[in-house]
C-alpha positions, 0 to 999 in steps of 0.5 A: 493459511494467511500470510503477512508479507513485507516487500521492497517493490522496486524490482517487481511489476506490482502484486498481480501475476503476469506471464512476462514479468516478475511480480510479488504474487508470482514469486510467492506462488513459486515459493508456495509450490516449492513447499507444497506442489498442490498449494493454491494461488495466493489471494492478496488483499491489495494489488499494489502497483509496480514499484510500490512497497509493503510492510504488511500485505496480507495473502491467503492460500489453501494447502493440504500439508499439515504445517504450523504457521511458524513452519510455513513462514520459515519454510518459504523464506529460502524460496523467496528473493531477498526483497520479499519476506514472510513476517507472519502467518496464521491458520484460516479456513479453506477458501478464505479470501482476505479481501472480503474481510478487510476493515481498513488499510493504512498507507504511507507516502514518503517525500524527500526534500533535497536538492541532491539524490540520496542513493539509500532512498533511491526509488524509496521516496519521491525527491522534491527539490522545491520548497513546500508549504507544509501547513498548507498541505496539512490543511488540505489533507484534513479536507479528505477526512470523512466519507466522500465520493472520491470519483476524481481520485482514481486512474482512468483504468479504475472503472468501478461504479461505486466510489464512496470511500471513508478516510479516517486519517490524513496526516503529514508528519516528519519522518522519524530519524530523517529531518529531510523526509516528510511522511503522508499517512492515509488510512481508510476503509477502501481505496481505488487505483492510484488514489493515494498517489493522486492524493500525494501528488495533489498535496505536493502541488498545493504545497508548491503553489501550483494548485490553490487551497481548496483543490481537494474540496472542489474535486470532491464536488466536481468528481473530475480527475482534471481538477487534481494534481499530478499522480505521484510516482510509486517510489514513495508509497508503502502499504503499511498495515491492513486490518482484517475482521479476524487474523486467524488462529495459531498466529505466529508471531503472537497477535497482529503486528501494528505500528 
């Protein structure tokens, strides 16, 4: 079974299971086994960090219970905390690993431009108290487009040897319904640890004048993390969508959801 999950990441220590902390995968697997004690572990597409949110995380699991996708989505709800919801489900083959079928991921990073705190956006956006040059930030974001070596755009914990990634969207836009907020939209085929947060932090540092225009281009050439800006906090990061090669069968609700 393939599930689509939405969650508020604030109370959790990220996606991955941990023995001494609440995690998204841990809560989901507790709910799965409340419905089917023999259900497998959940196989998620993206290992979101502590405090990161998601609108469309994908996770698969194996079960021997003959329950329709709609039935699974509704049955899991009462066993999940309020911050996690199953918003879609479909049938996939036993052993299906959605990570191997991911075509692209779309992230959104929310900036709140305000000198005062907003309790309704606490840990849901990165509050910026200083002025930002948004046209400069947009011009810098545009240099991310295409296929590049993004070795500089990862945390020290990410030791993968292959660092070529393709970015198909890098756009700043006003947030719908709130003129104080700006959204950074990033879409690509694959991402590395902290990659979107490093991009967001770097664009903010360029926009406030702490880093010069052309910073992204120089870091792509040097492959040095030191040439980029701060790592933005997890608060404003949302996993907005994951596109898979196939979404499974008997999907509920009908068809994939995509904004």
